[in-house]
Backbone bond lengths (Angstrom), bond angles and torsions (degrees), N, CA, C in turn:
res aa  C-N    CA-C-N  psi(-1)  N-CA   C-N-CA  omega(-1)  CA-C   N-CA-C  phi
1 M - - - 1.480 - - 1.506 110.16 -
2 H 1.306 116.12 148.64 1.447 119.80 -178.89 1.540 109.61 -68.97
3 L 1.334 114.99 136.40 1.468 119.81 -178.90 1.529 109.17 -124.48
4 R 1.303 117.19 130.28 1.436 120.70 176.38 1.517 110.34 -64.44
5 P 1.316 118.69 157.07 1.468 119.83 -177.87 1.497 111.19 -54.01
6 L 1.360 115.40 139.83 1.463 118.99 179.96 1.498 113.32 -64.15
7 S 1.335 115.96 -22.55 1.507 117.50 179.62 1.492 111.67 -60.93
8 A 1.339 117.35 -38.58 1.478 120.47 178.78 1.514 110.52 -67.19
9 F 1.330 116.42 -40.80 1.455 120.05 177.87 1.513 111.84 -63.98
10 A 1.353 113.85 -44.28 1.474 117.85 -179.89 1.522 111.47 -61.73
11 L 1.333 116.84 -40.16 1.446 120.82 179.59 1.521 110.15 -62.29
12 S 1.322 117.15 -39.24 1.493 119.14 -178.21 1.507 111.12 -63.29
13 L 1.295 118.54 -26.53 1.463 120.81 -177.55 1.539 109.35 -65.85
14 A 1.331 116.83 -28.05 1.458 119.37 -175.58 1.518 111.02 -79.10
15 V 1.336 117.72 -17.52 1.469 118.11 -172.17 1.511 114.70 -116.84
16 L 1.362 117.96 -8.41 1.445 120.33 -176.83 1.518 109.74 -127.20
17 A 1.338 115.76 141.65 1.458 122.25 173.02 1.488 109.45 -146.38
18 G 1.329 118.64 139.10 1.439 119.43 -175.29 1.530 111.50 -107.56
19 C 1.306 114.24 174.16 1.453 121.00 176.24 1.512 109.93 -116.17
20 A 1.329 116.49 105.89 1.457 119.59 -175.34 1.524 112.11 -72.36
21 A 1.301 116.87 146.46 1.475 120.86 177.14 1.500 107.03 -144.76
22 N 1.333 116.53 138.42 1.453 121.68 178.03 1.505 108.32 -113.25
23 D 1.356 115.68 105.90 1.449 120.25 -176.69 1.529 110.67 -108.49
24 L 1.315 117.87 24.97 1.439 122.62 -175.72 1.549 112.75 -67.92
25 D 1.327 115.42 -19.57 1.470 118.62 176.47 1.496 113.94 -83.59
26 E 1.307 117.08 -6.82 1.442 122.63 178.95 1.531 110.00 -91.64
27 P 1.332 119.79 157.53 1.458 120.75 175.57 1.518 111.85 -57.10
28 P 1.341 118.85 138.64 1.457 120.83 -179.93 1.526 112.69 -64.88
29 A 1.298 116.31 150.40 1.471 121.30 175.97 1.521 108.46 -67.27
30 P 1.349 117.66 148.80 1.454 118.93 -175.57 1.570 111.90 -67.98
31 L 1.319 115.03 128.96 1.480 119.23 -179.98 1.558 108.63 -130.62
32 G 1.315 117.03 33.45 1.468 118.96 172.49 1.468 116.14 55.22
33 D 1.331 117.42 -124.77 1.446 121.21 -178.17 1.515 116.09 -91.45
34 F 1.304 116.20 20.08 1.462 120.67 -178.77 1.515 113.37 -67.14
35 K 1.321 115.61 133.55 1.485 122.31 170.16 1.528 106.46 -142.41
36 L 1.308 117.52 133.70 1.455 122.37 -175.99 1.528 110.20 -65.64
37 G 1.338 116.20 124.00 1.452 122.38 173.00 1.505 109.49 -101.87
38 L 1.343 115.01 -116.92 1.466 120.23 179.95 1.515 111.59 -72.89
39 N 1.318 116.45 138.05 1.460 124.12 179.34 1.517 107.00 -120.09
40 I 1.329 115.79 83.65 1.465 121.12 -175.18 1.560 109.86 -102.64
41 V 1.287 114.00 123.86 1.492 120.56 177.15 1.510 109.24 -129.44
42 V 1.339 116.47 130.86 1.460 120.89 179.42 1.536 107.42 -128.22
43 A 1.344 114.14 140.15 1.446 119.43 -179.43 1.501 113.20 -133.85
44 D 1.320 115.05 18.79 1.506 120.07 -176.07 1.512 113.22 -60.31
45 N 1.355 117.31 -33.63 1.459 119.35 -174.88 1.553 112.66 -103.17
46 M 1.292 116.33 14.59 1.480 118.28 -177.24 1.543 111.21 -66.83
47 Q 1.328 115.58 154.73 1.446 122.04 177.18 1.538 108.17 -120.57
48 K 1.312 115.02 147.23 1.418 122.26 179.36 1.539 109.12 -106.50
49 V 1.352 116.25 130.86 1.459 119.72 173.92 1.525 107.64 -65.93
50 P 1.316 118.48 138.00 1.469 121.37 -174.39 1.513 116.13 -47.89
51 I 1.350 117.30 -43.76 1.441 119.77 -179.75 1.530 107.81 -90.99
52 S 1.317 116.29 87.84 1.469 121.92 -174.31 1.515 110.41 -161.74
53 R 1.320 114.71 149.49 1.458 120.55 165.83 1.502 108.82 -66.93
54 N 1.315 115.67 158.20 1.457 121.62 177.77 1.553 109.47 -80.73
55 A 1.326 115.18 148.63 1.489 121.54 171.93 1.508 106.70 -152.02
56 T 1.293 116.34 139.07 1.470 120.96 -176.18 1.520 111.40 -86.12
57 V 1.342 113.99 166.71 1.470 120.29 173.74 1.502 111.02 -56.95
58 D 1.358 115.87 -47.59 1.488 119.42 -178.94 1.541 112.17 -61.39
59 E 1.321 115.61 -38.13 1.471 117.80 -177.27 1.515 109.81 -66.26
60 W 1.305 117.44 -41.92 1.483 119.31 179.98 1.503 111.55 -70.25
61 E 1.316 118.44 -41.73 1.456 119.65 179.01 1.539 111.93 -61.90
62 T 1.340 113.79 -40.98 1.447 119.30 179.23 1.564 112.03 -65.58
63 A 1.340 115.82 -43.33 1.491 119.94 -177.52 1.509 110.76 -65.43
64 I 1.360 118.64 -39.63 1.437 118.61 -176.04 1.584 110.72 -79.50
65 K 1.301 115.38 -34.32 1.480 116.99 175.89 1.524 109.07 -62.18
66 K 1.309 117.32 -41.91 1.454 119.90 178.42 1.508 112.54 -61.44
67 A 1.352 116.74 -41.76 1.461 121.03 179.18 1.509 112.00 -64.46
68 V 1.364 116.39 -39.30 1.471 120.69 178.03 1.517 109.38 -63.43
69 D 1.346 116.50 -45.86 1.487 121.23 179.80 1.510 110.81 -59.83
70 E 1.333 116.12 -43.80 1.463 120.02 -177.42 1.546 111.27 -62.52
71 R 1.306 116.37 -45.61 1.480 119.06 -175.55 1.530 112.46 -81.83
72 F 1.303 117.56 -44.84 1.486 119.37 -170.64 1.521 112.22 -97.19
73 G 1.347 118.39 -13.01 1.417 119.00 176.88 1.537 111.57 -72.58
74 R 1.327 117.61 -7.87 1.474 122.39 177.18 1.526 113.31 -77.59
75 Y 1.333 115.72 -19.69 1.479 119.89 -177.35 1.495 111.37 -83.80
76 Q 1.292 117.17 136.93 1.474 123.08 -176.84 1.532 111.26 -129.22
77 G 1.346 115.72 49.62 1.450 120.69 -179.87 1.535 111.48 -74.36
78 A 1.337 115.07 -170.88 1.448 120.50 -173.81 1.524 113.41 -96.00
79 K 1.359 118.82 -6.04 1.459 120.47 -177.35 1.537 110.55 -131.30
80 F 1.319 114.84 146.41 1.479 119.72 179.02 1.554 109.04 -89.12
81 Y 1.321 112.71 138.14 1.457 120.90 172.84 1.540 108.96 -125.49
82 N 1.322 115.74 140.69 1.473 121.26 -174.05 1.528 111.31 -112.14
83 F 1.338 114.94 138.63 1.479 121.13 176.98 1.513 110.15 -101.71
84 G 1.341 115.33 136.72 1.448 122.22 165.09 1.545 107.15 -120.37
85 I 1.306 116.15 111.63 1.496 118.40 -173.81 1.544 106.84 -123.23
86 A 1.326 117.06 130.34 1.427 122.93 176.01 1.529 109.12 -113.83
87 V 1.329 114.97 133.29 1.483 120.20 174.10 1.516 107.17 -86.12
88 D 1.313 116.43 117.60 1.478 120.86 -177.41 1.545 111.74 -92.73
89 A 1.310 117.37 -46.70 1.464 120.11 -176.64 1.517 109.55 -156.27
90 F 1.342 115.49 158.04 1.456 119.02 178.66 1.540 111.30 -153.40
91 A 1.290 116.54 157.83 1.456 124.08 169.88 1.524 107.15 -141.15
92 L 1.328 114.13 126.05 1.484 120.16 174.75 1.519 106.63 -115.22
93 A 1.356 114.55 114.79 1.435 119.09 -173.95 1.515 112.93 -57.98
94 P 1.325 117.28 125.63 1.463 120.58 172.57 1.510 109.02 -83.99
95 P 1.350 117.17 168.12 1.470 118.07 174.86 1.526 112.38 -54.58
96 G 1.325 116.80 130.24 1.459 120.94 179.96 1.484 110.92 -114.80
97 I 1.308 116.11 -173.48 1.473 123.10 178.66 1.541 106.32 -99.04
98 P 1.361 119.21 113.18 1.442 120.22 -176.25 1.547 112.55 -52.46
99 L 1.329 115.41 138.37 1.453 125.99 177.25 1.534 112.91 71.44
100 I 1.347 116.92 -6.69 1.469 119.68 179.57 1.516 109.82 -115.26
101 A 1.372 114.77 -53.59 1.458 120.74 179.97 1.498 109.47 -134.50
102 S 1.312 117.30 106.29 1.458 122.85 178.29 1.516 108.84 -120.70
103 P 1.317 118.88 80.05 1.450 120.87 -175.15 1.517 112.29 -58.75
104 K 1.355 116.47 150.02 1.434 122.41 -179.78 1.573 109.09 -108.69
105 S 1.280 113.85 150.38 1.498 121.38 177.79 1.511 109.98 -96.15
106 A 1.323 116.71 145.28 1.484 120.90 179.82 1.507 109.49 -156.70
107 L 1.361 115.23 162.86 1.420 123.41 -176.83 1.491 109.67 -146.16
108 V 1.374 117.55 137.86 1.433 124.37 177.29 1.550 106.81 -119.11
109 V 1.333 115.51 123.95 1.485 119.09 176.55 1.545 107.35 -131.30
110 T 1.348 113.49 156.28 1.474 121.56 175.20 1.539 107.93 -121.16
111 V 1.326 115.65 136.65 1.482 120.56 -169.12 1.516 110.92 -127.42
112 T 1.333 114.41 137.27 1.463 122.82 168.02 1.523 107.58 -125.60
113 L 1.321 115.86 134.10 1.458 121.52 -179.96 1.541 108.46 -114.56
114 W 1.364 115.20 134.31 1.441 121.01 -176.19 1.525 111.73 -118.91
115 D 1.334 114.26 140.81 1.463 120.64 166.15 1.559 106.20 -82.21
116 D 1.327 117.52 113.45 1.470 121.16 -173.49 1.520 112.08 -65.14
117 A 1.338 117.42 -44.33 1.486 118.88 -176.72 1.540 111.07 -65.87
118 A 1.361 116.76 -39.29 1.450 120.38 -179.32 1.525 112.24 -84.54
119 Q 1.315 117.09 -10.42 1.463 121.29 -175.33 1.536 110.92 50.36
120 A 1.341 115.08 45.14 1.458 120.82 -177.22 1.511 110.81 -133.07
121 K 1.331 114.41 146.95 1.467 120.29 176.34 1.498 109.23 -72.89
122 L 1.316 116.88 140.34 1.448 120.44 174.87 1.506 111.05 -88.84
123 N 1.330 117.95 -30.78 1.490 121.92 172.58 1.505 107.65 -112.78
124 E 1.340 116.50 113.14 1.458 121.24 -178.28 1.510 111.53 -60.63
125 E 1.306 117.82 -38.57 1.498 121.91 178.15 1.529 106.35 -104.19
126 A 1.334 115.82 132.91 1.458 120.44 179.05 1.540 108.47 -60.21
127 R 1.352 115.68 141.26 1.451 121.27 -177.42 1.525 110.11 -100.88
128 R 1.335 116.69 128.61 1.463 122.26 -177.79 1.536 110.80 -100.35
129 F 1.320 115.66 138.33 1.449 121.23 178.57 1.531 109.39 -127.56
130 T 1.291 116.84 134.65 1.446 123.02 172.31 1.508 108.38 -116.11
131 V 1.306 117.31 118.90 1.485 121.16 -178.90 1.514 110.84 -124.62
132 F 1.326 114.39 160.58 1.454 121.09 -177.81 1.535 109.06 -122.60
133 E 1.285 115.09 160.36 1.458 119.31 -170.90 1.540 112.15 -70.76
134 G 1.323 117.93 -28.87 1.432 120.42 -175.12 1.515 110.62 95.27
135 T 1.320 115.86 150.69 1.466 120.06 -176.70 1.510 111.13 -124.30
136 S 1.300 114.65 155.88 1.444 122.37 170.78 1.525 105.71 -121.52
137 A 1.330 116.73 173.47 1.494 118.11 177.70 1.474 110.85 -58.54
138 E 1.340 117.58 -33.70 1.473 120.56 -178.92 1.542 111.20 -73.99
139 S 1.323 115.67 -50.56 1.475 117.50 -174.66 1.494 112.43 -72.43
140 A 1.390 117.44 -22.48 1.461 118.46 176.69 1.511 112.51 -64.02
141 V 1.321 116.19 -26.01 1.477 120.05 -179.33 1.526 109.27 -94.79
142 L 1.321 116.09 -48.23 1.484 121.54 -171.29 1.534 111.02 -86.34
143 G 1.360 117.47 -24.38 1.451 117.91 -170.02 1.506 110.15 86.78
144 S 1.343 117.65 140.65 1.452 119.08 -178.21 1.530 113.47 -69.10
145 G 1.357 115.98 -16.18 1.458 119.20 176.34 1.499 113.28 -62.26
146 L 1.305 117.29 -25.26 1.456 123.18 178.57 1.517 112.06 -96.17
147 T 1.343 117.98 -21.85 1.467 119.18 -172.32 1.527 112.08 -108.59
148 R 1.366 120.06 -14.37 1.436 123.28 -179.20 1.522 111.58 -134.31
149 T 1.330 114.44 149.17 1.484 118.62 174.27 1.524 109.18 -75.72
150 K 1.326 114.39 168.20 1.505 118.35 176.49 1.536 109.56 -59.93
151 E 1.318 118.17 -40.80 1.428 121.41 -177.72 1.546 111.36 -64.54
152 E 1.332 115.94 -36.54 1.482 117.76 177.15 1.518 112.11 -69.14
153 Q 1.360 115.77 -38.94 1.460 119.54 176.49 1.530 111.33 -59.94
154 M 1.336 115.86 -45.67 1.467 121.59 -176.99 1.547 109.37 -66.45
155 E 1.311 117.26 -38.64 1.468 119.45 179.78 1.528 109.48 -63.35
156 R 1.326 118.24 -46.41 1.456 121.01 -178.03 1.527 110.78 -65.55
157 L 1.323 117.67 -41.72 1.477 119.34 179.17 1.517 110.68 -65.46
158 A 1.348 117.59 -42.55 1.456 119.91 179.55 1.540 110.77 -62.21
159 R 1.343 116.38 -44.13 1.460 118.49 179.75 1.514 110.68 -65.83
160 N 1.311 119.08 -37.96 1.471 120.23 179.53 1.514 110.34 -65.35
161 A 1.345 116.78 -40.98 1.482 120.07 -179.09 1.527 108.96 -64.17
162 V 1.304 118.26 -44.70 1.455 119.82 -176.45 1.558 111.82 -70.11
163 K 1.306 113.66 -30.73 1.477 116.46 176.06 1.521 110.85 -67.90
164 E 1.338 117.31 -39.28 1.443 121.15 176.49 1.551 111.12 -63.99
165 I 1.322 114.89 -36.82 1.467 119.02 176.11 1.542 109.88 -63.72
166 E 1.309 118.16 -40.56 1.449 121.64 176.47 1.518 110.35 -60.70
167 R 1.320 117.94 -44.95 1.461 121.05 179.02 1.532 111.43 -58.67
168 W 1.329 116.32 -41.66 1.443 120.41 179.07 1.517 108.76 -63.43
169 M 1.288 117.84 -44.02 1.486 121.56 178.41 1.504 111.65 -59.24
170 L 1.358 116.40 -40.50 1.473 119.62 -179.51 1.517 111.15 -65.57
171 Q 1.332 117.52 -20.62 1.461 121.84 178.68 1.507 110.83 -80.93
172 N 1.330 117.74 -5.36 1.474 122.47 -178.99 1.541 109.19 -126.47
173 P 1.328 119.03 61.73 1.463 120.75 -173.21 1.552 113.41 -61.21
174 A 1.319 118.42 -29.21 1.450 120.43 -178.19 1.517 112.35 -61.23
175 W 1.328 117.26 -25.61 1.449 120.48 178.12 1.541 111.54 -60.22
176 F 1.336 115.45 -27.34 1.451 120.41 -170.72 1.505 112.46 -116.53
177 G 1.310 115.69 25.00 1.472 120.65 175.48 1.491 113.42 75.73
178 I 1.312 119.11 19.82 1.478 122.24 -179.96 1.504 108.06 -100.70
179 D 1.309 119.76 135.06 1.464 125.57 177.34 1.547 107.38 -70.23
180 P 1.330 119.89 113.28 1.432 121.35 179.73 1.532 114.20 -54.38
181 A 1.367 116.07 -29.53 1.429 118.69 -177.98 1.521 112.53 -70.66
182 A 1.370 116.39 -17.14 1.437 120.03 179.28 1.512 114.61 -89.12
183 V 1.352 114.67 -4.20 1.468 120.71 -176.59 1.500 109.17 -91.69
184 V 1.312 115.80 127.87 1.502 120.34 177.22 1.537 106.61 -100.00
185 T 1.325 117.45 120.75 1.442 123.54 -179.46 1.504 109.02 -94.83
186 P 1.359 120.88 120.75 1.424 122.67 176.15 1.512 112.20 -61.93
187 V 1.308 117.21 141.02 1.467 123.26 176.85 1.544 109.40 -101.80
188 P 1.313 120.51 123.41 1.450 120.77 177.90 1.533 111.55 -57.57
189 A 1.322 114.83 139.87 1.488 119.41 178.90 1.538 110.01 -65.74
190 V 1.348 117.18 141.48 1.434 122.01 174.06 1.510 107.90 -129.61
191 L 1.305 116.48 131.06 1.478 120.07 -178.22 1.511 109.88 -76.86
192 I 1.295 116.93 140.52 1.437 123.83 175.72 1.544 109.75 -84.06
193 P 1.346 118.88 141.23 1.457 118.14 178.85 1.539 111.95 -51.18
194 G 1.349 113.63 131.93 1.480 118.96 178.79 1.486 113.40 89.81
195 A 1.320 118.32 -15.57 1.501 120.60 -177.71 1.472 110.18 -75.24
196 P 1.397 119.64 144.70 1.439 121.44 176.70 1.491 111.15 -66.76
197 I 1.351 116.31 154.36 1.480 121.95 178.06 1.528 107.25 -78.83
198 P 1.326 118.89 124.13 1.458 119.60 179.08 1.528 110.74 -63.43
199 A 1.350 116.71 155.65 1.452 122.03 -178.33 1.512 111.40 -92.03
200 A 1.344 118.52 -2.26 1.444 120.66 -178.52 1.522 110.25 -144.59
201 P 1.339 119.35 162.27 1.448 119.90 -179.22 1.528 112.05 -64.46
202 I 1.351 116.55 151.92 1.433 124.55 177.27 1.501 107.74 -107.90
203 D 1.346 117.52 119.74 1.477 121.88 -177.24 1.513 112.44 50.53
204 G 1.292 116.41 37.33 1.468 120.92 177.29 1.486 115.42 81.46
205 V 1.370 117.41 1.85 1.465 119.82 -177.36 1.546 107.15 -103.36
206 P 1.347 119.12 113.12 1.436 119.88 179.98 1.522 111.41 -61.87
207 V 1.300 117.55 143.61 1.452 121.93 -178.19 1.525 108.71 -109.50
208 A 1.345 114.42 169.91 1.476 119.92 -175.36 1.528 112.56 -51.75
209 G 1.298 115.22 136.36 1.468 119.07 177.62 1.492 116.53 84.93
210 V 1.338 118.08 -9.32 1.459 120.81 -179.50 1.526 107.26 -94.76
211 P 1.360 118.75 115.03 1.450 119.68 -179.81 1.507 112.46 -74.21
212 V 1.336 115.56 149.93 1.459 122.38 174.91 1.523 107.77 -117.39
213 D 1.328 117.18 121.92 1.454 121.64 -174.80 1.553 110.43 55.08
214 G 1.304 116.47 33.57 1.433 118.53 177.99 1.519 116.08 83.12
215 V 1.359 115.95 0.02 1.462 119.82 -175.69 1.529 107.91 -109.04
216 P 1.356 118.01 116.95 1.481 119.82 178.47 1.511 110.27 -64.19
217 L 1.306 116.14 146.20 1.464 123.31 179.34 1.527 110.47 -100.68
218 T 1.352 116.38 142.56 1.448 120.32 176.56 1.504 107.05 -137.24
219 G 1.323 117.89 162.26 1.426 122.54 177.74 1.526 112.18 83.42
220 A 1.319 119.84 135.32 1.454 117.77 -177.78 1.535 110.64 -177.60
221 P 1.358 116.75 163.85 1.429 118.83 169.75 1.523 109.42 -75.11
222 V 1.315 118.65 142.74 1.467 119.31 -177.60 1.512 109.49 -139.29
223 L 1.318 115.84 152.67 1.426 121.44 166.08 1.535 107.96 -80.92
224 P 1.352 117.22 154.84 1.463 117.33 -178.90 1.516 112.45 -51.92
225 G 1.327 116.35 121.24 1.488 121.48 178.18 1.503 114.58 82.14
226 A 1.332 117.16 0.33 1.484 117.70 -177.60 1.504 110.57 -93.08
227 P 1.331 116.86 158.23 1.482 120.57 175.65 1.512 110.56 -63.94
228 A 1.329 116.91 160.62 1.477 121.48 -179.14 1.501 111.06 -76.74
229 V 1.340 116.15 140.67 1.479 121.24 176.26 1.521 107.12 -128.55
230 P 1.335 117.71 114.97 1.480 119.27 179.23 1.524 111.24 -76.62
231 V 1.332 115.19 141.83 1.461 121.12 170.42 1.533 107.04 -106.16
232 L 1.292 116.38 117.30 1.475 121.31 -168.09 1.515 112.52 -103.72
233 T 1.317 117.78 135.21 1.465 122.93 164.21 1.510 107.17 -122.19
234 D 1.322 115.90 167.20 1.472 119.28 -179.41 1.523 109.63 -65.22
235 G 1.304 119.17 -19.93 1.469 119.69 -178.51 1.488 112.06 -91.94
236 G 1.296 122.94 -1.12 1.473 123.58 -179.34 1.492 112.77 146.72
237 V 1.312 115.68 176.91 1.472 121.84 177.40 1.501 107.38 -91.79
238 I 1.333 115.80 118.12 1.477 121.00 -177.06 1.510 108.69 -99.30
239 T 1.306 119.45 127.00 1.425 121.42 178.30 1.535 108.98 -113.73
240 T 1.321 117.09 128.00 1.451 124.24 -178.79 1.515 110.31 -131.02
241 P 1.331 120.00 123.40 1.452 121.01 -178.96 1.545 109.44 -63.20
242 L 1.303 115.53 139.25 1.446 120.53 173.84 1.511 111.54 -94.00
243 P 1.328 119.18 149.34 1.454 117.90 177.03 1.518 112.93 -66.95
244 P 1.332 116.76 155.34 1.472 119.73 -178.51 1.513 109.45 -58.88
245 V 1.331 115.78 150.82 1.497 121.46 177.18 1.458 107.22 -98.60
246 A 1.355 114.40 127.51 1.460 120.23 -179.48 1.516 110.70 -67.90
247 S 1.299 117.32 137.57 1.456 122.10 177.77 1.497 109.71 -88.84
248 N 1.361 115.89 150.84 1.481 119.91 -178.92 1.518 108.90 -82.53
């Protein structure tokens, strides 16, 4: 599969960090008739960012297959769906120098989802995901290379990647026999100019100034003149410009 230059990926590690969350003990999100079929992961063509711990093809394939089984093995729908996942690139933070060099861990995967009965791709173009390990107050300072083993880093990255895949699937309910009109899509909170900054998340979306795992968030979509509001995923803080608001 085509891979963008590693230099761009390596640069992104310096500017993005995610907040990992494990929600596997919670009830799974509704996915209609989905049932896990083939769980195929290949890592033969993966690339390693130069500043990274080593990890083998088998280690990555095993870690991601396990994460897919954990998340999607919970669904017991009426139809089988098959995953084809390729590991494109990774970085596993080595021990760094606190406050000077705290490398971040990241993973790039490309995904194709198949309807088993129809033997047809659900996404004509493979979908690429870039996810990050997530930070805590401790690892934000020390770097996860000092606070986590390689196996722990890979587990978190694999789980984050598979959770992002699930989010993508939930955005395509028709694939799983769900009427799109019956799906309610949450709208991220946006602060109105002059309004106070809330002290807690709104509908699960952290707002400006509210730290997550002890790490303050910055960057966000904003209305003209409004304070910044970050929209958070487990793979990082995503910023998307909002269209101008018409004045009365």
